[in-house]
N, CA, C and O of each residue as an XYZ file, in Angstrom:
388
protein
N      -0.782     15.343      7.931
C      -0.197     14.732      6.760
C      -1.284     14.024      5.956
O      -2.132     13.335      6.523
N      -1.256     14.192      4.657
C      -2.261     13.598      3.776
C      -2.085     12.090      3.652
O      -0.966     11.576      3.675
N      -3.184     11.407      3.525
C      -3.156      9.967      3.277
C      -2.627      9.712      1.868
O      -2.584     10.617      1.034
N      -2.231      8.481      1.618
C      -1.842      8.053      0.281
C      -2.801      6.977     -0.189
O      -3.322      6.206      0.618
N      -3.033      6.923     -1.487
C      -3.985      5.964     -2.051
C      -3.420      5.288     -3.292
O      -2.684      5.895     -4.071
N      -3.773      4.040     -3.456
C      -3.620      3.366     -4.735
C      -5.005      3.368     -5.353
O      -5.977      2.978     -4.706
N      -5.101      3.801     -6.592
C      -6.350      3.731     -7.343
C      -6.063      2.829     -8.547
O      -5.205      3.131     -9.376
N      -6.791      1.730     -8.623
C      -6.493      0.693     -9.605
C      -7.755      0.344    -10.388
O      -8.833      0.183     -9.817
N      -7.599      0.231    -11.701
C      -8.651     -0.284    -12.574
C      -8.051     -1.481    -13.293
O      -7.016     -1.361    -13.948
N      -8.693     -2.628    -13.173
C      -8.084     -3.860    -13.673
C      -9.096     -4.739    -14.395
O     -10.282     -4.760    -14.067
N      -8.597     -5.452    -15.372
C      -9.364     -6.459    -16.100
C      -8.692     -7.799    -15.814
O      -7.558     -8.026    -16.235
N      -9.375     -8.676    -15.111
C      -8.825     -9.963    -14.694
C      -9.178    -11.019    -15.737
O     -10.341    -11.172    -16.110
N      -8.158    -11.749    -16.206
C      -8.347    -12.763    -17.238
C      -8.399    -14.185    -16.675
O      -8.808    -15.109    -17.378
N      -7.991    -14.368    -15.424
C      -7.974    -15.695    -14.786
C      -8.229    -15.496    -13.299
O      -7.316    -15.183    -12.535
N      -9.488    -15.681    -12.899
C      -9.876    -15.418    -11.508
C      -9.210    -16.354    -10.512
O      -8.937    -15.947     -9.383
N      -8.942    -17.586    -10.894
C      -8.322    -18.547     -9.982
C      -6.896    -18.106     -9.625
O      -6.512    -18.122     -8.456
N      -6.130    -17.719    -10.623
C      -4.767    -17.254    -10.356
C      -4.782    -15.894     -9.673
O      -3.938    -15.617     -8.821
N      -5.734    -15.045    -10.041
C      -5.839    -13.725     -9.411
C      -6.106    -13.875     -7.910
O      -5.658    -13.046     -7.119
N      -6.814    -14.901     -7.522
C      -7.041    -15.167     -6.094
C      -5.714    -15.431     -5.383
O      -5.547    -15.058     -4.222
N      -4.778    -16.068     -6.069
C      -3.450    -16.301     -5.487
C      -2.712    -14.974     -5.320
O      -1.975    -14.789     -4.352
N      -2.906    -14.063     -6.250
C      -2.325    -12.717     -6.124
C      -2.874    -12.030     -4.881
O      -2.115    -11.436     -4.117
N      -4.184    -12.105     -4.672
C      -4.790    -11.479     -3.487
C      -4.219    -12.065     -2.204
O      -3.988    -11.334     -1.241
N      -3.993    -13.357     -2.179
C      -3.383    -13.978     -1.000
C      -1.962    -13.455     -0.796
O      -1.559    -13.153      0.328
N      -1.213    -13.351     -1.882
C       0.182    -12.905     -1.799
C       0.295    -11.429     -1.437
O       1.189    -11.051     -0.679
N      -0.596    -10.587     -1.965
C      -0.476     -9.152     -1.672
C      -0.838     -8.827     -0.226
O      -0.469     -7.769      0.284
N      -1.548     -9.717      0.423
C      -1.943     -9.483      1.813
C      -0.722     -9.313      2.725
O      -0.794     -8.619      3.740
N       0.374     -9.936      2.368
C       1.597     -9.817      3.171
C       2.094     -8.372      3.166
O       2.364     -7.798      4.222
N       2.214     -7.792      1.978
C       2.669     -6.400      1.864
C       1.653     -5.440      2.471
O       2.023     -4.496      3.170
N       0.382     -5.682      2.205
C      -0.641     -4.766      2.702
C      -0.679     -4.743      4.228
O      -0.892     -3.689      4.828
N      -0.478     -5.879      4.843
C      -0.438     -5.915      6.308
C       0.786     -5.155      6.821
O       0.684     -4.360      7.756
N       1.928     -5.402      6.211
C       3.177     -4.762      6.622
C       3.090     -3.236      6.548
O       3.642     -2.545      7.403
N       2.400     -2.707      5.532
C       2.347     -1.260      5.319
C       1.030     -0.632      5.768
O       0.781      0.539      5.482
N       0.191     -1.382      6.459
C      -1.028     -0.833      7.036
C      -2.083     -0.427      6.020
O      -2.823      0.530      6.246
N      -2.160     -1.137      4.910
C      -3.135     -0.809      3.857
C      -4.561     -1.111      4.319
O      -4.807     -2.071      5.049
N      -5.488     -0.267      3.875
C      -6.906     -0.454      4.161
C      -7.689     -0.317      2.865
O      -7.559      0.683      2.160
N      -8.500     -1.316      2.551
C      -9.304     -1.250      1.339
C     -10.478     -0.298      1.544
O     -11.231     -0.419      2.510
N     -10.617      0.635      0.634
C     -11.757      1.547      0.610
C     -12.768      1.021     -0.404
O     -13.975      1.045     -0.159
N     -12.274      0.554     -1.528
C     -13.081     -0.064     -2.581
C     -12.348     -1.334     -2.994
O     -11.130     -1.320     -3.177
N     -13.083     -2.428     -3.140
C     -12.436     -3.671     -3.549
C     -13.345     -4.452     -4.491
O     -13.931     -5.472     -4.126
N     -13.442     -3.935     -5.722
C     -14.144     -4.662     -6.773
C     -15.653     -4.686     -6.657
O     -16.283     -5.603     -7.183
N     -16.255     -3.722     -5.995
C     -17.709     -3.687     -5.872
C     -18.386     -3.314     -7.177
O     -17.733     -3.031     -8.181
N     -19.704     -3.319     -7.139
C     -20.490     -2.932     -8.318
C     -20.124     -1.509     -8.722
O     -19.932     -0.641     -7.871
N     -20.032     -1.280    -10.019
C     -19.706      0.066    -10.490
C     -20.504      0.402    -11.742
O     -20.924     -0.478    -12.494
N     -20.696      1.685    -11.939
C     -21.342      2.219    -13.131
C     -20.371      3.223    -13.735
O     -19.938      4.151    -13.051
N     -20.027      3.055    -14.991
C     -19.143      3.999    -15.666
C     -20.027      5.065    -16.300
O     -20.697      4.811    -17.301
N     -20.025      6.241    -15.721
C     -20.871      7.333    -16.198
C     -20.221      8.119    -17.332
O     -20.915      8.650    -18.199
N     -18.890      8.195    -17.327
C     -18.175      8.943    -18.362
C     -16.877      8.229    -18.678
O     -16.284      7.597    -17.804
N     -16.437      8.322    -19.899
C     -15.147      7.773    -20.281
C     -15.126      6.260    -20.285
O     -16.139      5.606    -20.535
N     -13.951      5.717    -20.004
C     -13.725      4.279    -20.059
C     -13.056      3.818    -18.766
O     -12.326      4.570    -18.121
N     -13.319      2.591    -18.415
C     -12.668      2.001    -17.250
C     -12.607      0.498    -17.445
O     -13.198     -0.042    -18.381
N     -11.911     -0.155    -16.583
C     -11.849     -1.606    -16.581
C     -12.945     -2.128    -15.637
O     -13.490     -1.363    -14.842
N     -13.267     -3.422    -15.721
C     -14.389     -3.957    -14.937
C     -14.202     -3.952    -13.416
O     -15.188     -3.984    -12.681
N     -12.960     -3.912    -12.933
C     -12.725     -3.993    -11.486
C     -12.006     -2.730    -11.034
O     -11.007     -2.332    -11.633
N     -12.510     -2.101     -9.980
C     -11.882     -0.924     -9.389
C     -11.505     -1.241     -7.952
O     -12.278     -1.845     -7.208
N     -10.289     -0.818     -7.569
C      -9.804     -1.014     -6.212
C      -9.188      0.301     -5.740
O      -8.418      0.926     -6.469
N      -9.523      0.716     -4.531
C      -8.903      1.882     -3.903
C      -8.380      1.422     -2.543
O      -9.117      0.873     -1.724
N      -7.088      1.663     -2.332
C      -6.444      1.234     -1.091
C      -5.852      2.461     -0.407
O      -5.156      3.256     -1.040
N      -6.127      2.612      0.876
C      -5.670      3.763      1.653
C      -4.456      3.388      2.500
O      -4.387      2.305      3.080
N      -3.504      4.313      2.554
C      -2.319      4.178      3.404
C      -2.218      5.406      4.301
O      -2.849      6.427      4.027
N      -1.438      5.315      5.358
C      -1.305      6.431      6.296
C      -0.801      7.699      5.621
O      -1.177      8.802      6.018
N       0.052      7.552      4.597
C       0.574      8.717      3.886
C       1.087      8.286      2.515
O       1.187      7.095      2.221
N       1.407      9.265      1.691
C       1.849      9.050      0.319
C       3.135      8.222      0.271
O       3.256      7.318     -0.556
N       4.082      8.519      1.138
C       5.359      7.795      1.149
C       5.162      6.321      1.464
O       5.815      5.469      0.861
N       4.281      6.011      2.393
C       4.006      4.616      2.728
C       3.363      3.897      1.549
O       3.666      2.732      1.292
N       2.482      4.581      0.835
C       1.854      3.986     -0.352
C       2.912      3.635     -1.392
O       2.855      2.565     -1.997
N       3.877      4.529     -1.605
C       4.955      4.266     -2.559
C       5.837      3.117     -2.087
O       6.188      2.236     -2.873
N       6.194      3.125     -0.806
C       7.065      2.075     -0.270
C       6.414      0.700     -0.368
O       7.098     -0.290     -0.628
N       5.113      0.628     -0.164
C       4.418     -0.645     -0.284
C       4.548     -1.175     -1.710
O       4.873     -2.344     -1.916
N       4.296     -0.317     -2.684
C       4.382     -0.740     -4.077
C       5.798     -1.211     -4.421
O       5.971     -2.205     -5.127
N       6.785     -0.512     -3.931
C       8.182     -0.815     -4.248
C       8.742     -1.986     -3.434
O       9.833     -2.473     -3.727
N       8.014     -2.434     -2.429
C       8.529     -3.462     -1.522
C       8.715     -4.807     -2.223
O       8.036     -5.126     -3.198
N       9.644     -5.568     -1.698
C       9.889     -6.919     -2.218
C       8.631     -7.777     -2.094
O       8.322     -8.566     -2.986
N       7.909     -7.618     -0.984
C       6.700     -8.409     -0.760
C       5.656     -8.142     -1.844
O       5.057     -9.071     -2.385
N       5.443     -6.846     -2.157
C       4.431     -6.553     -3.170
C       4.907     -6.935     -4.565
O       4.117     -7.426     -5.371
N       6.155     -6.725     -4.856
C       6.661     -7.058     -6.190
C       6.552     -8.558     -6.469
O       6.321     -8.954     -7.611
N       6.715     -9.389     -5.450
C       6.510    -10.829     -5.626
C       5.050    -11.120     -5.962
O       4.764    -11.937     -6.838
N       4.131    -10.459     -5.272
C       2.709    -10.636     -5.569
C       2.386    -10.129     -6.972
O       1.615    -10.755     -7.700
N       2.969     -9.010     -7.346
C       2.726     -8.406     -8.652
C       3.110     -9.353     -9.789
O       2.462     -9.357    -10.836
N       4.143    -10.142     -9.594
C       4.541    -11.115    -10.609
C       3.400    -12.086    -10.921
O       3.237    -12.502    -12.068
N       2.623    -12.442     -9.921
C       1.461    -13.319    -10.123
C       0.382    -12.565    -10.898
O      -0.200    -13.102    -11.840
N       0.120    -11.340    -10.507
C      -0.936    -10.533    -11.125
C      -0.652    -10.211    -12.584
O      -1.557    -10.243    -13.419
N       0.589     -9.905    -12.888
C       0.939     -9.428    -14.228
C       0.566    -10.401    -15.342
O       0.254     -9.969    -16.452
N       0.592    -11.688    -15.072
C       0.312    -12.654    -16.136
C      -1.180    -12.947    -16.314
O      -1.565    -13.598    -17.286
N      -2.022    -12.478    -15.394
C      -3.451    -12.805    -15.476
C      -4.367    -11.585    -15.502
O      -5.587    -11.720    -15.416
N      -3.778    -10.388    -15.621
C      -4.626     -9.194    -15.636
C      -3.921     -8.053    -16.367
O      -2.702     -8.057    -16.541
N      -4.722     -7.084    -16.785
C      -4.201     -5.835    -17.329
C      -4.879     -4.707    -16.573
O      -6.030     -4.831    -16.155
N      -4.168     -3.621    -16.402
C      -4.792     -2.561    -15.633
C      -4.034     -1.260    -15.645
O      -2.985     -1.118    -16.274
N      -4.599     -0.321    -14.929
C      -4.020      0.999    -14.715
C      -3.979      1.236    -13.220
O      -4.915      0.892    -12.499
N      -2.878      1.831    -12.758
C      -2.742      2.083    -11.328
C      -2.036      3.409    -11.127
O      -1.053      3.709    -11.805
N      -2.538      4.198    -10.199
C      -1.849      5.414     -9.782
C      -1.727      5.409     -8.268
O      -2.589      4.889     -7.559
N      -0.652      5.993     -7.793
C      -0.491      6.266     -6.367
C      -0.690      7.757     -6.235
O       0.002      8.542     -6.883
N      -1.631      8.150     -5.398
C      -2.017      9.563     -5.325
C      -2.086     10.026     -3.882
O      -2.478      9.276     -2.988
N      -1.700     11.268     -3.674
C      -1.776     11.889     -2.355
C      -3.200     12.353     -2.101
O      -3.835     12.932     -2.982
N      -3.698     12.102     -0.906
C      -5.045     12.517     -0.549
C      -5.136     14.024     -0.351
O      -4.123     14.723     -0.314
N      -6.344     14.500     -0.228
C      -6.632     15.924     -0.052
C      -7.102     16.168      1.372
O      -8.027     15.513      1.851
N      -6.458     17.115      2.045
C      -6.818     17.408      3.427
C      -7.734     18.622      3.570
O      -8.161     18.958      4.675
N      -8.027     19.267      2.466
C      -8.941     20.415      2.440
C      -8.618     21.427      3.446
O      -9.303     22.446      3.539
């Protein structure tokens, strides 16, 4: 079964409040077995456009990735994030080749 991923590009407008979002999202991520692959490291945009922060989160499968996003725990955390950042997020199925 293919893994599931969240791929997120975000522009944070208030780092202090965004830190509270990170604390809050940890509850959902623990519950759904999320693993950070990329978490805001240095990046170079070679083509196109992106936001300053990139995050990639791995889940055991696509369905678990969706359930985490839809969960009450994550939606509570998202309420904190929504007022201090703008971004793009996709949930994508991994490739097993």
